[in-house]
Structure formats: C-alpha cells, structure tokens
Backbone as ProteinMPNN parsed JSONL, in Angstrom:
{"seq_chain_A": "EFVKWGRFEKCDLLDESQLSSIVSHFKPDAVFHFAGLTSVAESVRSPALYHENNVLGSLNLIKAMKSSHC", "coords_chain_A": {"N_chain_A": [[105.202, 15.234, 297.677], [105.643, 15.192, 294.996], [107.449, 13.26, 294.422], [107.276, 10.039, 293.467], [108.495, 7.57, 293.523], [111.183, 6.265, 295.364], [113.395, 8.297, 297.377], [113.027, 11.629, 298.557], [115.281, 14.275, 298.474], [116.108, 17.273, 299.866], [117.968, 20.086, 298.998], [120.109, 22.891, 298.978], [121.461, 24.195, 296.092], [123.704, 25.712, 296.325], [125.039, 24.761, 298.454], [127.669, 23.103, 298.491], [128.882, 20.929, 299.82], [126.773, 19.374, 300.996], [125.37, 18.797, 298.671], [127.246, 17.322, 297.139], [127.484, 15.148, 298.842], [124.899, 13.997, 298.716], [124.69, 13.337, 295.962], [126.87, 11.58, 295.679], [126.068, 9.579, 297.415], [123.633, 8.537, 296.33], [124.323, 8.016, 293.696], [123.281, 8.682, 290.979], [122.103, 7.883, 287.636], [121.348, 9.855, 285.952], [120.505, 13.362, 286.069], [117.998, 15.733, 286.632], [117.608, 19.135, 286.448], [115.73, 21.504, 287.881], [115.786, 23.892, 289.215], [116.2, 26.49, 288.431], [115.943, 30.059, 288.329], [113.547, 32.208, 286.762], [112.367, 34.707, 286.131], [112.395, 37.516, 284.162], [112.121, 40.252, 284.774], [112.689, 40.28, 287.545], [115.306, 39.344, 287.428], [116.611, 41.479, 286.305], [116.378, 43.354, 288.309], [117.715, 42.006, 290.393], [120.395, 40.877, 289.631], [122.614, 39.516, 290.733], [121.524, 37.572, 292.408], [120.353, 35.882, 290.537], [122.573, 35.081, 289.063], [124.018, 33.753, 291.05], [122.22, 31.632, 291.779], [121.43, 30.419, 289.275], [123.793, 30.123, 287.731], [126.091, 29.567, 289.454], [124.905, 27.647, 291.158], [124.151, 25.68, 289.287], [126.683, 25.019, 288.301], [127.838, 23.927, 290.623], [126.251, 21.638, 290.875], [126.932, 20.262, 288.521], [129.669, 19.813, 289.034], [129.471, 18.125, 291.289], [128.175, 15.954, 290.132], [130.109, 15.182, 288.252], [132.279, 14.467, 289.913], [131.198, 12.259, 291.102], [130.945, 10.537, 289.042], [128.629, 10.61, 287.496]], "CA_chain_A": [[104.092, 14.809, 296.843], [106.081, 15.074, 293.611], [108.297, 12.084, 294.283], [106.433, 8.844, 293.573], [109.352, 6.416, 293.8], [112.452, 6.662, 295.946], [113.445, 9.235, 298.492], [113.221, 13.028, 298.195], [116.349, 14.953, 299.209], [116.078, 18.719, 299.655], [119.313, 20.621, 299.144], [120.419, 24.143, 298.3], [122.536, 23.94, 295.129], [124.887, 26.471, 296.721], [125.679, 23.995, 299.528], [128.464, 22.108, 297.75], [129.145, 19.754, 300.649], [125.564, 18.54, 301.065], [125.069, 18.374, 297.313], [128.179, 16.242, 296.806], [127.134, 14.0, 299.678], [123.677, 13.388, 298.178], [124.974, 12.736, 294.654], [127.749, 10.416, 295.844], [125.311, 8.53, 298.106], [122.63, 7.913, 295.46], [124.959, 7.653, 292.429], [122.275, 8.648, 289.915], [122.519, 7.751, 286.244], [121.035, 11.13, 285.315], [119.968, 14.378, 286.969], [117.183, 16.791, 286.026], [117.77, 20.349, 287.258], [114.589, 22.406, 287.68], [115.87, 24.907, 290.26], [116.557, 27.789, 287.872], [115.025, 31.199, 288.45], [113.203, 32.528, 285.373], [111.7, 35.99, 285.931], [113.274, 38.508, 283.543], [112.04, 41.501, 285.546], [113.425, 40.096, 288.796], [116.733, 39.192, 287.124], [117.134, 42.822, 286.056], [116.47, 43.976, 289.633], [118.62, 41.26, 291.274], [121.212, 40.007, 288.788], [123.51, 38.663, 291.533], [120.719, 36.436, 292.857], [120.187, 34.986, 289.394], [123.884, 34.502, 288.76], [124.332, 32.797, 292.119], [121.358, 30.454, 291.695], [121.397, 29.76, 287.967], [125.126, 29.79, 287.228], [126.892, 28.887, 290.47], [124.187, 26.446, 291.582], [124.283, 24.684, 288.216], [128.078, 24.582, 288.278], [128.017, 23.033, 291.772], [125.605, 20.372, 290.548], [127.762, 19.602, 287.508], [130.889, 19.33, 289.699], [129.103, 16.974, 292.126], [127.906, 14.848, 289.219], [131.38, 14.76, 287.671], [133.097, 13.78, 290.912], [130.544, 10.968, 291.402], [130.881, 9.806, 287.775], [127.232, 10.566, 287.037]], "C_chain_A": [[104.514, 14.613, 295.389], [106.943, 13.842, 293.362], [107.449, 10.843, 294.51], [107.24, 7.614, 293.933], [110.66, 6.93, 294.368], [112.284, 7.706, 297.024], [113.683, 10.642, 297.973], [114.317, 13.623, 299.079], [116.295, 16.434, 298.861], [117.462, 19.277, 299.946], [119.418, 21.938, 298.39], [121.591, 23.869, 297.361], [123.801, 24.725, 295.451], [125.637, 25.79, 297.866], [126.442, 22.831, 298.899], [128.67, 20.818, 298.53], [127.947, 18.819, 300.699], [125.214, 17.989, 299.688], [125.965, 17.21, 296.895], [127.857, 14.978, 297.58], [125.919, 13.261, 299.118], [123.977, 12.666, 296.864], [125.861, 11.503, 294.811], [127.027, 9.267, 296.553], [124.375, 7.786, 297.153], [123.187, 7.454, 294.121], [123.952, 7.563, 291.272], [122.897, 8.452, 288.535], [122.304, 9.065, 285.488], [120.436, 12.069, 286.35], [119.163, 15.37, 286.143], [117.238, 17.989, 286.962], [116.632, 21.314, 286.92], [114.623, 23.574, 288.659], [116.224, 26.299, 289.734], [115.492, 28.841, 288.112], [114.778, 31.733, 287.037], [112.547, 33.882, 285.13], [112.67, 37.027, 285.364], [113.278, 39.795, 284.357], [112.839, 41.392, 286.843], [114.928, 39.986, 288.531], [117.387, 40.537, 286.831], [117.322, 43.556, 287.383], [117.534, 43.32, 290.505], [119.523, 40.324, 290.462], [122.13, 39.074, 289.589], [122.783, 37.42, 292.027], [120.592, 35.406, 291.738], [121.511, 34.329, 288.995], [124.223, 33.427, 289.789], [123.528, 31.512, 291.96], [121.531, 29.711, 290.369], [122.773, 29.339, 287.457], [125.914, 29.0, 288.269], [126.221, 27.606, 290.964], [124.291, 25.337, 290.55], [125.701, 24.136, 288.156], [128.363, 23.624, 289.442], [127.416, 21.662, 291.494], [126.442, 19.582, 289.533], [129.033, 19.034, 288.143], [130.594, 18.116, 290.566], [128.837, 15.753, 291.257], [129.211, 14.29, 288.648], [132.216, 13.982, 288.682], [132.509, 12.425, 291.309], [130.377, 10.108, 290.168], [129.445, 9.591, 287.298], [127.22, 10.845, 285.548]], "O_chain_A": [[103.817, 13.939, 294.63], [107.138, 13.435, 292.216], [106.957, 10.618, 295.615], [106.724, 6.705, 294.582], [111.188, 7.935, 293.893], [111.184, 7.96, 297.514], [114.465, 10.83, 297.04], [114.274, 13.482, 300.302], [116.421, 16.806, 297.694], [118.058, 18.993, 300.985], [118.878, 22.08, 297.293], [122.619, 23.356, 297.803], [124.864, 24.431, 294.902], [126.746, 26.197, 298.209], [125.925, 21.719, 298.791], [128.634, 19.731, 297.953], [128.082, 17.616, 300.473], [124.804, 16.835, 299.565], [125.479, 16.218, 296.352], [127.945, 13.872, 297.047], [125.916, 12.031, 299.055], [123.567, 11.522, 296.673], [125.632, 10.489, 294.15], [127.344, 8.102, 296.315], [124.325, 6.556, 297.161], [122.594, 6.593, 293.471], [123.789, 6.506, 290.663], [124.053, 8.803, 288.297], [122.993, 9.347, 284.508], [119.923, 11.63, 287.379], [119.602, 15.796, 285.075], [116.941, 17.86, 288.149], [116.577, 21.869, 285.822], [113.587, 24.189, 288.91], [116.518, 27.195, 290.524], [114.296, 28.552, 288.099], [115.683, 31.718, 286.203], [112.196, 34.176, 283.987], [113.656, 37.375, 286.014], [114.34, 40.367, 284.601], [113.582, 42.308, 287.197], [115.734, 40.479, 289.32], [118.579, 40.717, 287.078], [118.295, 44.288, 287.565], [118.194, 44.008, 291.284], [119.422, 39.104, 290.594], [122.391, 37.952, 289.155], [123.362, 36.334, 292.062], [120.71, 34.203, 291.973], [121.545, 33.153, 288.633], [124.66, 32.331, 289.438], [124.093, 30.419, 292.003], [121.754, 28.5, 290.359], [122.897, 28.298, 286.812], [126.357, 27.884, 287.995], [126.891, 26.593, 291.167], [124.498, 24.176, 290.904], [125.902, 22.934, 287.98], [129.054, 22.621, 289.262], [128.007, 20.639, 291.841], [126.63, 18.374, 289.681], [129.433, 17.912, 287.836], [131.38, 17.169, 290.583], [129.23, 14.641, 291.608], [129.394, 13.075, 288.57], [132.797, 12.951, 288.344], [133.227, 11.549, 291.792], [129.736, 9.059, 290.228], [129.099, 8.534, 286.77], [126.155, 10.861, 284.931]]}, "name": "protein", "num_of_chains": 1, "seq": "EFVKWGRFEKCDLLDESQLSSIVSHFKPDAVFHFAGLTSVAESVRSPALYHENNVLGSLNLIKAMKSSHC"}
C-alpha cells in the first residue's frame, strides 16, 4: 500500500545475496533506508539486535549500492 509506482521488493538487509540481487536488478539512482530500529530502551536491553540491524544491515545496503554503482 505504500508503493504507488513500481514494484515493492521485501528483503532482510542482513541477506546480502538477496539484497545485492535486488539492487543490481533495479539499478536505482538513489536509495532511502527506513529500516533502522529506534527504541533507546530496547537498544539497551538488546544491543546486539540493534548493532546487527542498524550497523550491519546498513553496511550491507551500502555495499550492494556500491557494487551496483548506485
């Protein structure tokens, strides 16, 4: 419902293979990343979850973009 034009692709940012495949297929000019976790209380309770999602997931996205010349 949030995608008005084009195709929606659902992907876990920790799945480097699928992420690279999607980025290389669509060859976007730009990417908006809204998948970050933001609860301070939860991040204190589960810092590894936040590191994995916010740092590693973002890094995977950046690497996929770089390899596809986005």
